[in-house]
Predicted model as a PDB file, atoms N, CA, C, CB and O in Angstrom, pLDDT in the B-factor column:
MODEL        1                                                                  
ATOM      1  N   MET A   1       1.346  -1.386   0.315  1.00 47.00           N  
ATOM      2  CA  MET A   1      -0.250  -0.071  -0.080  1.00 47.00           C  
ATOM      3  C   MET A   1       0.831   1.121   0.287  1.00 47.00           C  
ATOM      4  CB  MET A   1      -2.296  -0.061   1.434  1.00 47.00           C  
ATOM      5  O   MET A   1       1.457   1.203   1.345  1.00 47.00           O  
ATOM      6  N   THR A   2       0.915   2.167  -1.011  1.00 55.00           N  
ATOM      7  CA  THR A   2       1.395   3.431  -0.833  1.00 55.00           C  
ATOM      8  C   THR A   2       0.574   4.876  -0.616  1.00 55.00           C  
ATOM      9  CB  THR A   2       2.100   3.514  -1.857  1.00 55.00           C  
ATOM     10  O   THR A   2      -0.595   5.116  -0.918  1.00 55.00           O  
ATOM     11  N   LYS A   3       1.234   5.467  -0.202  1.00 59.00           N  
ATOM     12  CA  LYS A   3       0.674   6.432   0.747  1.00 59.00           C  
ATOM     13  C   LYS A   3       1.185   8.413  -0.029  1.00 59.00           C  
ATOM     14  CB  LYS A   3       1.614   5.879   2.639  1.00 59.00           C  
ATOM     15  O   LYS A   3       2.324   8.850   0.133  1.00 59.00           O  
ATOM     16  N   ALA A   4       0.370   9.022  -0.583  1.00 60.00           N  
ATOM     17  CA  ALA A   4      -0.333   9.962  -1.391  1.00 60.00           C  
ATOM     18  C   ALA A   4       1.310  11.022  -1.298  1.00 60.00           C  
ATOM     19  CB  ALA A   4      -2.171  10.658  -0.566  1.00 60.00           C  
ATOM     20  O   ALA A   4       0.855  12.080  -0.864  1.00 60.00           O  
ATOM     21  N   LYS A   5       2.726  11.230  -1.459  1.00 66.00           N  
ATOM     22  CA  LYS A   5       3.618  12.423  -0.667  1.00 66.00           C  
ATOM     23  C   LYS A   5       2.421  13.327  -1.376  1.00 66.00           C  
ATOM     24  CB  LYS A   5       5.681  12.797  -1.137  1.00 66.00           C  
ATOM     25  O   LYS A   5       1.516  13.242  -2.206  1.00 66.00           O  
ATOM     26  N   GLY A   6       3.206  14.470  -0.243  1.00 70.00           N  
ATOM     27  CA  GLY A   6       3.210  16.132  -0.050  1.00 70.00           C  
ATOM     28  C   GLY A   6       1.683  16.576  -0.333  1.00 70.00           C  
ATOM     29  O   GLY A   6       1.361  17.428  -1.161  1.00 70.00           O  
ATOM     30  N   THR A   7       0.745  15.810   0.545  1.00 77.00           N  
ATOM     31  CA  THR A   7      -0.769  15.421   1.031  1.00 77.00           C  
ATOM     32  C   THR A   7      -0.751  15.599   2.267  1.00 77.00           C  
ATOM     33  CB  THR A   7      -1.309  14.009   0.790  1.00 77.00           C  
ATOM     34  O   THR A   7       0.257  15.129   2.795  1.00 77.00           O  
ATOM     35  N   ALA A   8      -1.848  16.356   3.318  1.00 77.00           N  
ATOM     36  CA  ALA A   8      -1.266  15.852   4.973  1.00 77.00           C  
ATOM     37  C   ALA A   8      -3.168  14.975   4.921  1.00 77.00           C  
ATOM     38  CB  ALA A   8      -0.769  17.856   6.798  1.00 77.00           C  
ATOM     39  O   ALA A   8      -4.245  15.081   4.335  1.00 77.00           O  
ATOM     40  N   ASP A   9      -2.452  14.131   6.026  1.00 83.00           N  
ATOM     41  CA  ASP A   9      -3.498  13.338   6.323  1.00 83.00           C  
ATOM     42  C   ASP A   9      -4.513  13.779   6.770  1.00 83.00           C  
ATOM     43  CB  ASP A   9      -3.261  12.553   6.988  1.00 83.00           C  
ATOM     44  O   ASP A   9      -4.530  14.494   7.772  1.00 83.00           O  
ATOM     45  N   LYS A  10      -6.148  13.240   5.737  1.00 80.00           N  
ATOM     46  CA  LYS A  10      -6.869  13.593   6.036  1.00 80.00           C  
ATOM     47  C   LYS A  10      -7.694  13.978   6.763  1.00 80.00           C  
ATOM     48  CB  LYS A  10      -6.915  13.425   5.804  1.00 80.00           C  
ATOM     49  O   LYS A  10      -8.480  14.925   6.760  1.00 80.00           O  
ATOM     50  N   ASN A  11      -7.233  12.295   8.115  1.00 78.00           N  
ATOM     51  CA  ASN A  11      -7.966  12.642   9.828  1.00 78.00           C  
ATOM     52  C   ASN A  11      -6.901  13.909  10.031  1.00 78.00           C  
ATOM     53  CB  ASN A  11      -7.736  11.004  11.448  1.00 78.00           C  
ATOM     54  O   ASN A  11      -7.507  14.961   9.826  1.00 78.00           O  
ATOM     55  N   LEU A  12      -6.119  14.036  10.221  1.00 80.00           N  
ATOM     56  CA  LEU A  12      -5.117  15.635  10.772  1.00 80.00           C  
ATOM     57  C   LEU A  12      -5.763  16.243  10.762  1.00 80.00           C  
ATOM     58  CB  LEU A  12      -3.994  16.417  10.132  1.00 80.00           C  
ATOM     59  O   LEU A  12      -6.119  16.879  11.755  1.00 80.00           O  
ATOM     60  N   SER A  13      -6.411  16.388   9.214  1.00 83.00           N  
ATOM     61  CA  SER A  13      -6.738  17.989   8.475  1.00 83.00           C  
ATOM     62  C   SER A  13      -8.016  18.363   9.133  1.00 83.00           C  
ATOM     63  CB  SER A  13      -7.008  18.020   6.579  1.00 83.00           C  
ATOM     64  O   SER A  13      -8.332  19.432   9.654  1.00 83.00           O  
ATOM     65  N   ASN A  14      -9.064  16.627   8.927  1.00 80.00           N  
ATOM     66  CA  ASN A  14     -10.199  17.068  10.243  1.00 80.00           C  
ATOM     67  C   ASN A  14     -10.386  17.314  10.939  1.00 80.00           C  
ATOM     68  CB  ASN A  14     -10.732  16.867  10.728  1.00 80.00           C  
ATOM     69  O   ASN A  14     -11.231  18.208  10.878  1.00 80.00           O  
ATOM     70  N   VAL A  15      -9.967  16.962  12.312  1.00 76.00           N  
ATOM     71  CA  VAL A  15      -9.066  17.227  13.341  1.00 76.00           C  
ATOM     72  C   VAL A  15      -9.191  19.075  13.465  1.00 76.00           C  
ATOM     73  CB  VAL A  15      -7.398  16.519  12.870  1.00 76.00           C  
ATOM     74  O   VAL A  15     -10.054  19.895  13.778  1.00 76.00           O  
ATOM     75  N   VAL A  16      -7.674  19.080  12.980  1.00 80.00           N  
ATOM     76  CA  VAL A  16      -7.559  20.337  13.336  1.00 80.00           C  
ATOM     77  C   VAL A  16      -8.400  21.199  12.987  1.00 80.00           C  
ATOM     78  CB  VAL A  16      -6.604  20.737  13.054  1.00 80.00           C  
ATOM     79  O   VAL A  16      -8.708  22.054  13.817  1.00 80.00           O  
ATOM     80  N   GLU A  17      -9.091  21.224  11.483  1.00 81.00           N  
ATOM     81  CA  GLU A  17      -9.969  22.519  11.336  1.00 81.00           C  
ATOM     82  C   GLU A  17     -11.433  22.286  12.427  1.00 81.00           C  
ATOM     83  CB  GLU A  17     -10.480  22.696   9.439  1.00 81.00           C  
ATOM     84  O   GLU A  17     -12.175  23.246  12.638  1.00 81.00           O  
ATOM     85  N   ALA A  18     -11.717  20.873  13.070  1.00 74.00           N  
ATOM     86  CA  ALA A  18     -12.557  21.052  14.144  1.00 74.00           C  
ATOM     87  C   ALA A  18     -12.288  21.703  15.645  1.00 74.00           C  
ATOM     88  CB  ALA A  18     -12.929  19.899  14.288  1.00 74.00           C  
ATOM     89  O   ALA A  18     -13.020  22.191  16.506  1.00 74.00           O  
ATOM     90  N   LEU A  19     -11.552  21.579  15.580  1.00 72.00           N  
ATOM     91  CA  LEU A  19     -10.498  22.085  16.874  1.00 72.00           C  
ATOM     92  C   LEU A  19     -10.261  23.350  16.748  1.00 72.00           C  
ATOM     93  CB  LEU A  19      -9.036  21.433  16.971  1.00 72.00           C  
ATOM     94  O   LEU A  19     -10.098  23.859  17.857  1.00 72.00           O  
ATOM     95  N   GLU A  20     -10.161  24.147  15.824  1.00 78.00           N  
ATOM     96  CA  GLU A  20     -10.064  25.483  14.908  1.00 78.00           C  
ATOM     97  C   GLU A  20     -11.667  26.283  15.576  1.00 78.00           C  
ATOM     98  CB  GLU A  20     -10.089  24.990  12.733  1.00 78.00           C  
ATOM     99  O   GLU A  20     -11.863  27.453  15.907  1.00 78.00           O  
ATOM    100  N   THR A  21     -12.455  25.278  15.579  1.00 78.00           N  
ATOM    101  CA  THR A  21     -14.181  26.025  15.263  1.00 78.00           C  
ATOM    102  C   THR A  21     -14.550  27.149  16.515  1.00 78.00           C  
ATOM    103  CB  THR A  21     -15.713  24.516  15.376  1.00 78.00           C  
ATOM    104  O   THR A  21     -14.456  26.593  17.609  1.00 78.00           O  
ATOM    105  N   GLU A  22     -14.773  27.960  16.572  1.00 83.00           N  
ATOM    106  CA  GLU A  22     -15.338  28.914  17.694  1.00 83.00           C  
ATOM    107  C   GLU A  22     -16.540  28.768  18.059  1.00 83.00           C  
ATOM    108  CB  GLU A  22     -15.307  30.202  17.417  1.00 83.00           C  
ATOM    109  O   GLU A  22     -17.098  29.486  17.229  1.00 83.00           O  
ATOM    110  N   PRO A  23     -17.471  28.294  18.799  1.00 81.00           N  
ATOM    111  CA  PRO A  23     -18.478  28.195  18.907  1.00 81.00           C  
ATOM    112  C   PRO A  23     -19.219  29.288  19.309  1.00 81.00           C  
ATOM    113  CB  PRO A  23     -18.557  27.359  19.435  1.00 81.00           C  
ATOM    114  O   PRO A  23     -18.653  30.168  19.959  1.00 81.00           O  
ATOM    115  N   VAL A  24     -20.952  29.426  18.900  1.00 87.00           N  
ATOM    116  CA  VAL A  24     -21.071  30.432  19.034  1.00 87.00           C  
ATOM    117  C   VAL A  24     -22.186  30.685  19.511  1.00 87.00           C  
ATOM    118  CB  VAL A  24     -20.795  30.921  18.215  1.00 87.00           C  
ATOM    119  O   VAL A  24     -22.908  31.667  19.339  1.00 87.00           O  
ATOM    120  N   ASN A  25     -22.375  29.471  20.330  1.00 93.00           N  
ATOM    121  CA  ASN A  25     -22.778  29.868  22.382  1.00 93.00           C  
ATOM    122  C   ASN A  25     -22.036  29.157  23.181  1.00 93.00           C  
ATOM    123  CB  ASN A  25     -24.443  29.403  23.122  1.00 93.00           C  
ATOM    124  O   ASN A  25     -20.834  28.893  23.208  1.00 93.00           O  
ATOM    125  N   SER A  26     -23.617  28.678  24.321  1.00 93.00           N  
ATOM    126  CA  SER A  26     -22.809  28.171  25.437  1.00 93.00           C  
ATOM    127  C   SER A  26     -22.661  26.649  25.325  1.00 93.00           C  
ATOM    128  CB  SER A  26     -23.452  28.557  26.804  1.00 93.00           C  
ATOM    129  O   SER A  26     -21.816  26.118  26.046  1.00 93.00           O  
ATOM    130  N   HIS A  27     -23.512  25.770  24.364  1.00 93.00           N  
ATOM    131  CA  HIS A  27     -24.162  24.907  23.818  1.00 93.00           C  
ATOM    132  C   HIS A  27     -23.142  24.461  23.260  1.00 93.00           C  
ATOM    133  CB  HIS A  27     -25.222  25.194  23.127  1.00 93.00           C  
ATOM    134  O   HIS A  27     -22.510  23.495  23.689  1.00 93.00           O  
ATOM    135  N   GLN A  28     -22.753  25.344  21.863  1.00 92.00           N  
ATOM    136  CA  GLN A  28     -22.256  25.154  21.049  1.00 92.00           C  
ATOM    137  C   GLN A  28     -20.655  24.147  21.171  1.00 92.00           C  
ATOM    138  CB  GLN A  28     -22.348  26.384  20.636  1.00 92.00           C  
ATOM    139  O   GLN A  28     -20.109  23.178  20.644  1.00 92.00           O  
ATOM    140  N   ALA A  29     -20.423  25.224  22.303  1.00 91.00           N  
ATOM    141  CA  ALA A  29     -18.853  25.443  23.173  1.00 91.00           C  
ATOM    142  C   ALA A  29     -18.817  24.410  24.027  1.00 91.00           C  
ATOM    143  CB  ALA A  29     -18.613  26.890  24.154  1.00 91.00           C  
ATOM    144  O   ALA A  29     -17.683  23.947  23.901  1.00 91.00           O  
ATOM    145  N   GLN A  30     -19.570  23.604  25.050  1.00 93.00           N  
ATOM    146  CA  GLN A  30     -19.785  22.728  25.367  1.00 93.00           C  
ATOM    147  C   GLN A  30     -19.426  21.433  24.866  1.00 93.00           C  
ATOM    148  CB  GLN A  30     -20.597  22.926  25.473  1.00 93.00           C  
ATOM    149  O   GLN A  30     -18.675  20.565  25.312  1.00 93.00           O  
ATOM    150  N   GLN A  31     -20.620  21.549  23.131  1.00 91.00           N  
ATOM    151  CA  GLN A  31     -20.333  20.774  22.355  1.00 91.00           C  
ATOM    152  C   GLN A  31     -19.468  19.872  21.595  1.00 91.00           C  
ATOM    153  CB  GLN A  31     -20.573  21.086  22.085  1.00 91.00           C  
ATOM    154  O   GLN A  31     -19.702  18.789  21.060  1.00 91.00           O  
ATOM    155  N   LEU A  32     -18.121  20.780  21.704  1.00 88.00           N  
ATOM    156  CA  LEU A  32     -16.947  20.912  21.176  1.00 88.00           C  
ATOM    157  C   LEU A  32     -15.800  20.812  22.267  1.00 88.00           C  
ATOM    158  CB  LEU A  32     -16.954  22.140  20.444  1.00 88.00           C  
ATOM    159  O   LEU A  32     -14.599  20.553  22.357  1.00 88.00           O  
ATOM    160  N   GLN A  33     -17.015  21.214  23.127  1.00 90.00           N  
ATOM    161  CA  GLN A  33     -15.094  20.755  23.988  1.00 90.00           C  
ATOM    162  C   GLN A  33     -15.638  18.973  24.153  1.00 90.00           C  
ATOM    163  CB  GLN A  33     -14.559  21.916  26.527  1.00 90.00           C  
ATOM    164  O   GLN A  33     -14.898  18.060  23.786  1.00 90.00           O  
ATOM    165  N   GLN A  34     -16.747  18.773  24.636  1.00 93.00           N  
ATOM    166  CA  GLN A  34     -17.174  16.940  24.990  1.00 93.00           C  
ATOM    167  C   GLN A  34     -16.742  16.832  23.554  1.00 93.00           C  
ATOM    168  CB  GLN A  34     -19.207  16.226  25.479  1.00 93.00           C  
ATOM    169  O   GLN A  34     -16.266  15.767  23.946  1.00 93.00           O  
ATOM    170  N   ASP A  35     -16.495  16.876  22.513  1.00 89.00           N  
ATOM    171  CA  ASP A  35     -15.810  16.506  21.501  1.00 89.00           C  
ATOM    172  C   ASP A  35     -13.772  15.952  21.638  1.00 89.00           C  
ATOM    173  CB  ASP A  35     -16.168  17.852  20.635  1.00 89.00           C  
ATOM    174  O   ASP A  35     -13.071  15.037  21.206  1.00 89.00           O  
ATOM    175  N   LYS A  36     -13.595  17.155  22.476  1.00 87.00           N  
ATOM    176  CA  LYS A  36     -12.542  16.826  21.786  1.00 87.00           C  
ATOM    177  C   LYS A  36     -12.213  16.020  23.537  1.00 87.00           C  
ATOM    178  CB  LYS A  36     -11.462  18.283  20.879  1.00 87.00           C  
ATOM    179  O   LYS A  36     -11.383  15.110  23.537  1.00 87.00           O  
ATOM    180  N   ASN A  37     -12.570  16.223  24.275  1.00 90.00           N  
ATOM    181  CA  ASN A  37     -12.832  15.685  25.075  1.00 90.00           C  
ATOM    182  C   ASN A  37     -12.920  13.989  25.220  1.00 90.00           C  
ATOM    183  CB  ASN A  37     -13.677  16.315  25.219  1.00 90.00           C  
ATOM    184  O   ASN A  37     -12.297  13.333  26.056  1.00 90.00           O  
ATOM    185  N   ASP A  38     -13.681  13.546  24.381  1.00 90.00           N  
ATOM    186  CA  ASP A  38     -13.533  12.726  23.091  1.00 90.00           C  
ATOM    187  C   ASP A  38     -12.479  11.301  23.136  1.00 90.00           C  
ATOM    188  CB  ASP A  38     -12.926  13.827  21.951  1.00 90.00           C  
ATOM    189  O   ASP A  38     -12.211  10.146  23.468  1.00 90.00           O  
ATOM    190  N   ARG A  39     -12.104  12.956  22.280  1.00 86.00           N  
ATOM    191  CA  ARG A  39     -11.399  12.297  21.371  1.00 86.00           C  
ATOM    192  C   ARG A  39      -9.938  11.577  22.217  1.00 86.00           C  
ATOM    193  CB  ARG A  39     -11.082  13.432  20.131  1.00 86.00           C  
ATOM    194  O   ARG A  39      -9.380  10.482  22.144  1.00 86.00           O  
ATOM    195  N   ARG A  40      -9.715  12.769  22.975  1.00 87.00           N  
ATOM    196  CA  ARG A  40      -8.363  12.509  23.649  1.00 87.00           C  
ATOM    197  C   ARG A  40      -9.057  10.780  25.052  1.00 87.00           C  
ATOM    198  CB  ARG A  40      -7.686  14.675  24.742  1.00 87.00           C  
ATOM    199  O   ARG A  40      -8.534   9.766  25.516  1.00 87.00           O  
ATOM    200  N   HIS A  41      -9.964  11.233  25.105  1.00 87.00           N  
ATOM    201  CA  HIS A  41     -10.590   9.864  25.405  1.00 87.00           C  
ATOM    202  C   HIS A  41      -9.772   8.161  24.651  1.00 87.00           C  
ATOM    203  CB  HIS A  41     -12.289  10.139  24.710  1.00 87.00           C  
ATOM    204  O   HIS A  41      -9.041   7.244  25.024  1.00 87.00           O  
ATOM    205  N   GLN A  42     -10.684   8.706  23.156  1.00 84.00           N  
ATOM    206  CA  GLN A  42     -10.439   7.510  22.426  1.00 84.00           C  
ATOM    207  C   GLN A  42      -9.011   7.087  22.088  1.00 84.00           C  
ATOM    208  CB  GLN A  42     -11.126   7.619  21.259  1.00 84.00           C  
ATOM    209  O   GLN A  42      -8.637   5.917  22.161  1.00 84.00           O  
ATOM    210  N   ASP A  43      -8.249   8.089  21.721  1.00 82.00           N  
ATOM    211  CA  ASP A  43      -6.507   8.205  22.165  1.00 82.00           C  
ATOM    212  C   ASP A  43      -5.970   7.502  23.312  1.00 82.00           C  
ATOM    213  CB  ASP A  43      -6.066   9.676  22.547  1.00 82.00           C  
ATOM    214  O   ASP A  43      -5.421   6.400  23.291  1.00 82.00           O  
ATOM    215  N   SER A  44      -6.107   7.988  23.969  1.00 81.00           N  
ATOM    216  CA  SER A  44      -5.428   7.006  25.332  1.00 81.00           C  
ATOM    217  C   SER A  44      -6.199   5.353  25.108  1.00 81.00           C  
ATOM    218  CB  SER A  44      -6.066   7.865  27.323  1.00 81.00           C  
ATOM    219  O   SER A  44      -5.420   4.400  25.133  1.00 81.00           O  
ATOM    220  N   ILE A  45      -7.370   5.126  24.944  1.00 80.00           N  
ATOM    221  CA  ILE A  45      -7.423   3.587  24.289  1.00 80.00           C  
ATOM    222  C   ILE A  45      -6.486   2.471  24.012  1.00 80.00           C  
ATOM    223  CB  ILE A  45      -7.780   3.684  23.192  1.00 80.00           C  
ATOM    224  O   ILE A  45      -5.991   1.386  24.317  1.00 80.00           O  
ATOM    225  N   ASN A  46      -6.643   4.034  22.807  1.00 78.00           N  
ATOM    226  CA  ASN A  46      -5.853   3.058  21.246  1.00 78.00           C  
ATOM    227  C   ASN A  46      -4.060   3.154  21.578  1.00 78.00           C  
ATOM    228  CB  ASN A  46      -6.272   4.235  19.116  1.00 78.00           C  
ATOM    229  O   ASN A  46      -3.126   2.885  20.821  1.00 78.00           O  
ATOM    230  N   PHE A  47      -4.049   3.542  22.708  1.00 76.00           N  
ATOM    231  CA  PHE A  47      -2.377   3.523  22.296  1.00 76.00           C  
ATOM    232  C   PHE A  47      -1.596   2.713  23.050  1.00 76.00           C  
ATOM    233  CB  PHE A  47      -1.647   4.873  22.436  1.00 76.00           C  
ATOM    234  O   PHE A  47      -1.859   2.485  24.230  1.00 76.00           O  
ATOM    235  N   ASP A  48      -0.559   2.206  22.420  1.00 66.00           N  
ATOM    236  CA  ASP A  48      -0.226   0.927  22.851  1.00 66.00           C  
ATOM    237  C   ASP A  48       0.787   0.594  23.711  1.00 66.00           C  
ATOM    238  CB  ASP A  48      -0.027   0.291  21.940  1.00 66.00           C  
ATOM    239  O   ASP A  48       2.006   0.725  23.598  1.00 66.00           O  
ATOM    240  N   GLN A  49      -0.078   0.024  24.825  1.00 65.00           N  
ATOM    241  CA  GLN A  49       0.415  -1.173  26.313  1.00 65.00           C  
ATOM    242  C   GLN A  49       1.572  -2.392  26.025  1.00 65.00           C  
ATOM    243  CB  GLN A  49      -1.189  -2.281  26.858  1.00 65.00           C  
ATOM    244  O   GLN A  49       1.406  -3.478  25.468  1.00 65.00           O  
ATOM    245  N   PRO A  50       2.807  -1.802  26.613  1.00 62.00           N  
ATOM    246  CA  PRO A  50       3.237  -3.472  26.794  1.00 62.00           C  
ATOM    247  C   PRO A  50       2.334  -4.105  27.125  1.00 62.00           C  
ATOM    248  CB  PRO A  50       4.225  -3.900  27.753  1.00 62.00           C  
ATOM    249  O   PRO A  50       1.298  -3.607  27.566  1.00 62.00           O  
ATOM    250  N   ALA A  51       2.618  -5.839  26.928  1.00 65.00           N  
ATOM    251  CA  ALA A  51       1.456  -6.729  27.175  1.00 65.00           C  
ATOM    252  C   ALA A  51       2.642  -7.259  28.328  1.00 65.00           C  
ATOM    253  CB  ALA A  51       0.678  -7.899  25.717  1.00 65.00           C  
ATOM    254  O   ALA A  51       3.849  -7.432  28.158  1.00 65.00           O  
ATOM    255  N   ASP A  52       2.003  -7.397  29.261  1.00 63.00           N  
ATOM    256  CA  ASP A  52       2.243  -7.978  30.871  1.00 63.00           C  
ATOM    257  C   ASP A  52       1.943  -9.847  31.185  1.00 63.00           C  
ATOM    258  CB  ASP A  52       0.894  -6.972  31.977  1.00 63.00           C  
ATOM    259  O   ASP A  52       1.333 -10.460  32.062  1.00 63.00           O  
ATOM    260  N   LEU A  53       3.123 -10.466  29.357  1.00 63.00           N  
ATOM    261  CA  LEU A  53       2.572 -11.444  29.703  1.00 63.00           C  
ATOM    262  C   LEU A  53       2.872 -12.532  30.581  1.00 63.00           C  
ATOM    263  CB  LEU A  53       2.377 -11.755  28.905  1.00 63.00           C  
ATOM    264  O   LEU A  53       2.459 -13.644  30.252  1.00 63.00           O  
ATOM    265  N   GLU A  54       3.786 -12.351  32.077  1.00 70.00           N  
ATOM    266  CA  GLU A  54       3.387 -13.405  33.159  1.00 70.00           C  
ATOM    267  C   GLU A  54       1.695 -13.359  33.934  1.00 70.00           C  
ATOM    268  CB  GLU A  54       4.581 -13.141  34.405  1.00 70.00           C  
ATOM    269  O   GLU A  54       1.079 -14.359  34.303  1.00 70.00           O  
ATOM    270  N   HIS A  55       1.215 -11.936  34.034  1.00 67.00           N  
ATOM    271  CA  HIS A  55       0.307 -11.378  34.830  1.00 67.00           C  
ATOM    272  C   HIS A  55      -1.289 -11.129  33.566  1.00 67.00           C  
ATOM    273  CB  HIS A  55       1.181  -9.786  35.579  1.00 67.00           C  
ATOM    274  O   HIS A  55      -2.143 -10.244  33.516  1.00 67.00           O  
ATOM    275  N   GLN A  56      -1.101 -12.155  32.882  1.00 60.00           N  
ATOM    276  CA  GLN A  56      -2.459 -11.823  32.708  1.00 60.00           C  
ATOM    277  C   GLN A  56      -3.896 -12.072  33.021  1.00 60.00           C  
ATOM    278  CB  GLN A  56      -2.488 -11.893  31.965  1.00 60.00           C  
ATOM    279  O   GLN A  56      -4.372 -13.106  33.491  1.00 60.00           O  
ATOM    280  N   HIS A  57      -4.669 -10.704  32.612  1.00 57.00           N  
ATOM    281  CA  HIS A  57      -6.412 -10.577  33.466  1.00 57.00           C  
ATOM    282  C   HIS A  57      -7.112 -12.235  32.956  1.00 57.00           C  
ATOM    283  CB  HIS A  57      -7.811  -8.742  32.491  1.00 57.00           C  
ATOM    284  O   HIS A  57      -8.246 -12.561  33.308  1.00 57.00           O  
TER     285      HIS A  57                                                      
ENDMDL                                                                          
END                                                                             
């Protein structure tokens, strides 16, 4: 599988656009903050942790 050279990652550019959005009101501000929190939480879930082969659950 080859990647296109010289172009930004589509997912990364979407995240940047979402984080640069200015909220119109307090409800939208809360929604944007929750979206950021959800992304951080998902990122922490996806972070690879080394496997402890001796103490598996």
